[in-house]
C-alpha positions in Angstrom: 10.9 -28.0 17.2 13.4 -26.9 19.9 14.4 -23.3 20.3 17.7 -24.1 18.8 16.2 -22.6 15.7 16.3 -19.1 17.1 20.1 -18.9 16.8 20.2 -18.3 13.0 20.1 -14.5 13.6 23.6 -14.6 14.9 25.1 -14.7 11.4 27.4 -11.7 11.2 28.0 -9.1 8.5 27.5 -5.5 7.6 24.8 -4.0 5.5 25.6 -0.8 3.6 22.7 1.0 2.0 23.8 3.3 -0.8 22.7 6.9 -0.9 21.0 6.3 -4.2 18.8 3.7 -2.7 17.5 6.1 0.0 17.2 8.9 -2.6 15.1 6.6 -4.9 12.8 5.6 -2.0 12.5 9.2 -0.9 11.8 10.5 -4.4 9.0 7.9 -5.0 7.5 8.7 -1.6 7.6 12.4 -2.3 5.7 12.1 -5.6 3.1 10.1 -3.8 2.2 13.0 -1.5 -1.0 14.8 -2.6 -0.2 18.3 -3.9 3.2 17.5 -5.3 3.2 18.4 -9.0 6.8 17.7 -9.9 10.3 17.4 -8.4 13.6 19.0 -9.0 15.0 22.3 -10.0 14.9 24.2 -13.3 12.0 22.2 -14.7 9.1 24.6 -14.9 9.5 25.3 -18.6 9.8 21.7 -19.7 7.1 20.4 -17.4 4.5 19.9 -20.1 6.8 17.5 -21.9 8.1 15.8 -18.7 4.6 15.1 -17.4 3.6 12.8 -20.2 6.6 10.5 -19.6 7.0 10.4 -15.9 7.8 6.8 -16.3 10.5 4.5 -15.0 12.9 6.2 -17.3 12.3 9.4 -15.4 15.0 9.8 -12.7 13.1 9.3 -9.4 16.1 10.9 -7.5 15.7 14.2 -9.3 15.4 17.0 -6.8 16.4 14.7 -3.9 19.6 14.9 -1.8 20.3 12.5 1.0 22.9 12.0 3.6 23.1 8.4 4.9 24.9 7.3 8.0 25.1 3.9 9.6 21.8 4.2 11.3 20.3 7.5 10.2 19.4 9.4 7.1 18.6 13.0 6.3 16.7 13.9 3.2 16.4 17.1 1.2 13.7 17.4 -1.5 12.9 20.1 -4.0 9.3 20.2 -5.1 6.9 22.1 -7.3 3.5 22.2 -5.7 0.1 21.8 -7.3 -1.9 25.1 -7.0 -4.7 24.9 -4.5 -3.2 22.4 -2.0 -2.3 23.8 1.4 1.5 23.7 1.4 1.9 22.9 5.1 -0.3 19.9 4.8 1.6 18.7 1.7 4.9 19.1 3.4 3.7 17.2 6.4 2.5 14.4 4.0 6.0 14.4 2.3 7.8 14.2 5.6 5.7 11.3 7.0 5.7 9.5 3.7 9.4 9.7 3.1 10.2 8.8 6.7 7.8 5.8 6.7 9.0 4.5 3.3 12.7 4.9 4.1 12.4 3.5 7.6 10.4 0.4 6.6 12.5 -0.4 3.5 16.0 0.3 4.9 15.6 0.3 8.7 17.3 3.7 8.8 16.0 6.3 11.1 15.1 9.4 9.2 16.2 12.3 11.3 15.1 15.1 9.0 13.3 15.8 5.8 14.0 19.3 4.5 11.6 20.5 1.8 12.3 23.4 -0.6 9.1 24.5 -2.4 10.4 25.9 -5.6 7.2 26.8 -7.4 3.5 26.4 -7.6 2.0 24.9 -10.7 -1.2 26.7 -11.8 -3.3 24.6 -14.2 -3.5 26.1 -17.6 -0.7 28.7 -17.0 1.7 27.0 -19.4 -0.9 26.6 -22.1 -1.9 30.2 -22.8 1.4 31.9 -22.3 0.1 34.7 -24.6 -2.1 36.8 -22.3 -3.2 36.4 -18.7 -6.3 38.0 -17.4 -4.3 40.8 -15.9 -2.9 42.2 -19.1 -4.8 44.2 -21.6 
């Protein structure tokens, strides 16, 4: 085998990666971070229902905004945290997870991952909406 084989990489063409591709990858990576309960805005009331069917039909790009350039991407995510997880550690997990996933799958350099923590989910708080231990 001569090294004539190495010339096949010279095929030209442009690859364009849609924002929605990056948003999907970022959304999935964000959910994988420990401490993330849910994503997106305006969901705290319907969370109980949404949790049971967080399936493929669920929009993985919910709560994700991206800007994609030719070589770089910036990602904004809105998350609801699970109570009891240190938020700084969770946001570090999200940043590295999103950056690694987007970079390895698309080749784009992730320049920033901005995280809005919208809420903290306290287990059981949506079950007994009647009385909390503080009220008499």
